C-alpha positions as CSV (number, residue, x, y, z in Angstrom):
1,M,0.0,0.0,0.0
2,A,1.2,3.5,-0.9
3,T,-0.2,6.3,1.3
4,Y,0.0,10.1,1.3
5,N,-2.4,12.2,3.4
6,G,-5.1,9.6,3.2
7,E,-6.7,9.9,6.6
8,Q,-10.2,10.3,5.3
9,Y,-10.8,6.8,3.9
10,L,-7.8,4.9,5.2
11,E,-9.4,3.0,8.0
12,E,-12.2,1.7,5.8
13,Q,-9.6,0.5,3.3
14,I,-7.5,-1.3,5.9
15,E,-10.6,-2.8,7.6
16,S,-11.7,-4.3,4.3
17,I,-8.3,-6.0,3.9
18,R,-8.5,-7.4,7.5
19,A,-12.0,-8.7,6.6
20,Q,-10.7,-10.9,3.8
21,D,-11.8,-14.5,3.8
22,H,-8.2,-15.5,2.9
23,L,-6.3,-14.9,6.1
24,N,-2.7,-15.5,5.0
25,W,-1.5,-12.0,3.9
26,K,0.9,-9.3,4.8
27,L,0.3,-5.6,4.2
28,Y,3.4,-3.5,3.6
29,V,2.7,0.3,3.9
30,S,5.0,2.9,2.4
31,D,4.1,6.5,3.3
32,D,5.2,9.4,1.2
33,G,5.7,11.9,4.0
34,S,2.1,12.4,5.1
35,T,1.4,15.6,7.1
36,D,-2.1,14.5,8.4
37,S,-3.0,11.6,10.7
38,T,-2.2,8.9,8.1
39,L,0.9,7.6,9.9
40,S,-0.8,7.4,13.3
41,L,-3.7,5.5,11.8
42,I,-1.3,3.0,10.1
43,Q,0.7,2.6,13.3
44,K,-2.5,1.9,15.2
45,Y,-3.3,-1.0,12.8
46,A,0.4,-2.2,12.9
47,D,0.1,-2.4,16.7
48,L,-3.3,-4.1,16.5
49,D,-2.5,-6.6,13.7
50,S,1.0,-8.1,13.1
51,R,0.1,-8.6,9.4
52,V,0.3,-4.8,8.9
53,C,3.8,-3.4,8.6
54,V,5.0,0.1,8.1
55,V,8.1,-0.1,5.9
56,N,8.7,3.6,5.1
57,T,7.8,7.0,6.3
58,Q,10.2,9.1,4.2
59,R,9.3,11.2,1.2
60,Q,9.6,9.2,-2.0
61,G,8.4,11.7,-4.5
62,G,5.1,10.4,-6.0
63,V,3.0,7.3,-6.3
64,V,5.3,5.4,-8.6
65,N,8.3,5.8,-6.3
66,N,6.2,5.1,-3.3
67,F,4.9,1.8,-4.7
68,N,8.4,0.9,-5.8
69,K,9.5,1.3,-2.2
70,A,6.7,-0.9,-0.8
71,L,7.2,-3.6,-3.5
72,N,10.8,-4.1,-2.6
73,F,9.8,-5.4,0.8
74,S,7.5,-8.1,-0.6
75,T,9.0,-11.6,-0.5
76,S,5.8,-13.6,-1.1
77,D,5.0,-15.8,-4.1
78,Y,2.3,-13.3,-5.1
79,A,1.8,-9.6,-4.6
80,M,-1.2,-7.2,-4.9
81,L,-1.3,-3.4,-4.9
82,C,-3.6,-1.4,-2.6
83,D,-4.7,2.2,-2.8
84,Q,-5.6,4.2,0.4
85,D,-9.2,5.1,-0.3
86,D,-11.0,2.1,-1.7
87,I,-12.9,-0.9,-0.3
88,W,-11.9,-4.5,-1.1
89,L,-14.7,-7.0,-1.4
90,S,-14.3,-9.7,1.2
91,N,-13.3,-12.4,-1.3
92,K,-10.9,-10.2,-3.4
93,V,-7.7,-12.0,-2.3
94,S,-9.1,-15.5,-2.7
95,V,-10.7,-14.8,-6.0
96,M,-7.6,-13.2,-7.5
97,L,-5.3,-15.9,-6.0
98,A,-7.4,-18.6,-7.6
99,S,-7.4,-16.8,-10.9
100,I,-3.6,-16.4,-11.1
101,K,-3.1,-20.0,-10.1
102,E,-5.4,-21.1,-12.8
103,R,-3.3,-19.3,-15.4
104,M,-0.1,-20.8,-14.0
105,L,-1.6,-24.3,-14.6
106,V,-1.9,-23.6,-18.3
107,G,1.3,-21.7,-18.7
108,V,4.9,-22.1,-17.7
109,I,5.1,-21.7,-13.9
110,E,8.3,-19.6,-14.0
111,S,6.7,-17.1,-16.5
112,P,5.7,-13.6,-15.2
113,I,1.9,-13.4,-14.8
114,L,-0.4,-10.5,-14.0
115,V,-4.1,-10.8,-13.6
116,F,-6.4,-7.8,-13.2
117,S,-10.2,-7.4,-12.6
118,D,-13.1,-5.0,-13.0
119,L,-14.0,-2.3,-10.5
120,H,-17.3,-1.3,-8.9
121,L,-17.4,2.5,-8.9
122,V,-18.8,4.2,-5.7
123,D,-18.9,7.8,-4.4
124,E,-17.4,9.3,-1.3
125,K,-20.2,7.7,0.8
126,N,-19.7,4.3,-0.7
127,K,-22.9,4.5,-2.8
128,T,-22.9,2.9,-6.2
129,I,-22.2,5.0,-9.3
130,Q,-21.6,2.2,-11.8
131,K,-21.4,-1.6,-11.1
132,S,-18.8,-2.1,-13.8
133,F,-16.0,0.3,-14.7
134,Y,-15.3,-1.3,-18.1
135,R,-19.0,-1.6,-19.2
136,S,-19.9,1.9,-18.1
137,N,-17.0,3.4,-20.0
138,N,-17.3,1.2,-23.1
139,L,-13.8,-0.2,-22.7
140,N,-12.6,-3.6,-23.7
141,P,-10.5,-4.9,-20.8
142,N,-8.9,-7.6,-23.0
143,Y,-7.0,-4.9,-24.9
144,N,-4.8,-4.8,-21.9
145,T,-3.4,-8.2,-22.6
146,D,-1.6,-6.9,-25.7
147,A,1.9,-5.3,-25.3
148,K,1.3,-3.1,-28.3
149,F,-1.7,-1.5,-26.6
150,L,0.1,-1.2,-23.2
151,S,3.0,0.5,-24.9
152,W,1.0,3.7,-25.1
153,R,-2.2,3.3,-23.1
154,S,-3.7,1.2,-20.3
155,S,-7.0,0.7,-18.5
156,V,-5.5,-1.7,-15.9
157,Y,-5.9,-0.4,-12.4
158,G,-3.2,-1.4,-10.0
159,C,-5.6,-1.8,-7.1
160,T,-7.2,-4.8,-8.9
161,I,-4.0,-6.7,-9.9
162,I,-2.3,-9.7,-8.6
163,M,1.2,-10.8,-9.9
164,N,3.6,-13.5,-9.2
165,R,7.2,-13.3,-8.0
166,A,8.6,-13.9,-11.5
167,L,7.1,-10.6,-12.7
168,L,8.5,-8.6,-9.8
169,V,11.9,-10.0,-10.5
170,R,11.6,-8.8,-14.1
171,A,9.8,-5.5,-13.6
172,L,11.6,-4.0,-10.6
173,P,12.9,-1.5,-9.9
174,L,10.3,0.7,-11.6
175,P,12.2,3.0,-13.9
176,K,12.1,6.8,-13.7
177,G,9.7,8.5,-16.0
178,V,7.2,5.7,-16.5
179,P,3.7,7.1,-16.6
180,M,2.2,4.7,-13.9
181,H,3.4,1.7,-12.0
182,D,0.4,-0.5,-13.1
183,Q,1.0,0.2,-16.8
184,W,4.7,-0.7,-16.5
185,L,4.0,-3.9,-14.6
186,S,1.3,-4.9,-17.2
187,L,3.6,-4.1,-20.1
188,I,6.5,-6.2,-18.7
189,A,4.1,-9.1,-18.1
190,A,2.7,-8.8,-21.6
191,H,6.2,-8.9,-23.1
192,T,7.7,-11.6,-21.0
193,G,4.7,-13.8,-19.9
194,I,0.9,-13.5,-19.4
195,V,-1.6,-10.7,-18.8
196,A,-5.1,-12.0,-18.1
197,Y,-8.4,-10.4,-17.2
198,A,-10.6,-11.8,-14.4
199,N,-14.2,-10.9,-15.2
200,N,-15.2,-10.0,-11.6
201,Q,-15.6,-6.8,-9.6
202,T,-13.2,-7.2,-6.7
203,I,-13.1,-3.7,-5.4
204,R,-15.3,-0.7,-4.6
205,Y,-13.3,2.0,-6.3
206,R,-14.1,5.3,-4.6
207,Q,-14.7,8.4,-6.7
208,H,-13.9,11.7,-5.0
209,Q,-12.4,15.1,-5.8
210,G,-9.2,14.5,-7.7
211,N,-9.9,10.8,-8.3
212,V,-12.6,10.4,-11.1
213,V,-12.3,7.8,-13.8
214,G,-15.7,8.2,-15.4
215,G,-19.2,6.7,-15.0
216,A,-20.9,9.8,-13.7
217,G,-22.8,12.4,-15.7
218,R,-21.5,15.8,-16.5
219,G,-23.0,19.2,-17.4
220,A,-21.7,21.4,-20.2
221,W,-19.1,23.2,-18.0
222,G,-18.1,19.8,-16.6
223,K,-17.5,18.5,-20.1
224,V,-15.3,21.5,-20.9
225,K,-13.3,20.9,-17.8
226,A,-13.1,17.3,-18.6
227,L,-11.7,18.1,-22.1
228,K,-9.1,20.3,-20.7
229,G,-8.1,17.6,-18.2
230,L,-8.0,15.0,-21.0
231,L,-5.6,17.1,-23.1
232,K,-3.4,17.6,-20.1
233,N,-3.4,13.9,-19.4
234,I,-2.6,13.1,-23.0
235,E,0.4,15.4,-22.9
236,K,1.6,13.5,-19.8
237,A,0.8,10.2,-21.5
238,V,2.9,11.0,-24.5
239,D,5.8,12.1,-22.4
240,G,5.4,8.9,-20.3
241,C,5.1,6.7,-23.4
242,I,8.5,8.0,-24.7
243,Q,10.2,7.5,-21.3
244,Q,8.7,4.1,-20.9
245,N,9.6,3.1,-24.4
246,S,13.2,4.1,-23.8
247,A,13.4,2.2,-20.5
248,L,11.9,-1.0,-21.8
249,L,15.0,-2.1,-23.7
250,Q,16.9,-2.4,-20.4
251,Y,14.4,-4.9,-19.1
252,L,13.8,-7.2,-22.1
253,S,16.0,-9.7,-23.9
254,A,16.5,-9.4,-27.7
255,A,13.9,-12.0,-28.4
256,E,11.3,-10.3,-26.1
257,A,12.0,-6.9,-27.7
258,V,11.7,-8.1,-31.3
259,D,8.6,-5.9,-31.9
260,H,9.9,-2.9,-30.0
261,I,9.8,0.4,-32.0
262,A,12.0,3.3,-30.9
263,L,10.4,6.7,-30.7
264,D,13.5,8.7,-31.6
265,S,12.5,9.9,-35.1
266,I,9.4,10.8,-37.1
267,R,9.8,7.7,-39.2
268,Y,9.8,5.4,-36.2
269,K,6.9,7.4,-34.5
270,L,4.8,6.8,-37.7
271,K,5.7,3.1,-37.6
272,F,4.7,3.0,-33.9
273,I,1.3,4.7,-34.6
274,V,0.5,2.3,-37.4
275,S,1.5,-0.8,-35.5
276,N,0.4,0.1,-31.9
277,V,-2.1,2.9,-32.0
278,L,-4.3,2.5,-35.1
279,P,-5.5,-1.1,-34.3
280,Y,-7.2,0.4,-31.2
281,W,-8.4,3.6,-32.8
282,S,-12.2,2.8,-32.6
283,E,-12.4,2.6,-28.8
284,R,-11.4,6.1,-28.0
285,K,-11.2,8.1,-31.3
286,G,-10.8,11.5,-29.7
287,Y,-8.1,10.3,-27.3
288,C,-6.2,8.5,-30.1
289,F,-6.4,11.6,-32.4
290,F,-4.9,14.0,-29.8
291,F,-2.4,11.4,-28.7
292,V,-1.1,10.9,-32.3
293,V,-0.9,14.7,-32.9
294,K,1.0,15.2,-29.6
295,L,3.3,12.3,-30.3
296,L,4.2,13.5,-33.8
297,F,4.7,17.2,-33.0
298,C,6.1,17.1,-29.4
299,R,9.4,18.9,-29.1
300,Q,10.8,16.6,-26.4
301,N,14.5,15.7,-26.7
302,F,14.3,12.0,-27.5
303,V,16.5,9.5,-25.8
304,S,18.1,7.5,-28.7
305,N,17.2,3.8,-28.7
306,Q,19.2,1.3,-30.6
307,Q,16.9,-1.1,-32.5
308,L,17.4,-4.8,-31.6
């Protein structure tokens, strides 16, 4: 669990983990220098339940670095990620554990595996907004099993995933500049092993100010603000895509990186768009259009990647 000034919903989140029907778990909490009562709340649970461990209280500099810190303490065969403001359904651990073990039976046991699930969207008071994140947003979760899709976009939410030790060995440490930890973990799993979707809602994903993923209606002004936010997010996504693309070669073998396309020239960016973006154009046409424009005309100084 990565925390930062999360006092408002933290207790409800931790209580939902303690209420799991699967009892054999350990919660490693890394705090990013909270200034509210988050640390005292975590320590209260650490004193109450030996399965809760505070592993860091120093500033890490953002959610990716904070999760990176927490993941380094995990020694289990399987790991899950946890936000500070959601509610886990009581069978989340057992359902996801069974799902990843099922995939291991049909694959190579040493291969990296990541399984993710759907989310039940709720408001600040835990009242239902939408029962399915993917259905309400017209998203195909199975796109996330393709490395080409994950190279520039992802709808995998880290708070739903379970992964095996083999993936952590391959994917850590999380490189600087990657857009999000969950996208990076999914991308490495897609390149080196298996990404699979479990068609269950395993979490009540809380929507509040600064944490909205869709599913709720908007007025005209709300739509304008949403568009401005979308364009800002796309700019970040393009920058993150380039950084992620550059870092990827350091984590893959030559065979695993055979389809990798560098983003250090217009020629290769066009090749990337045709190969990785256009096959998924129909799902989010507006997003794809602005992403392509930004990618082609951004003035970022590219890190040169040697083609394998």
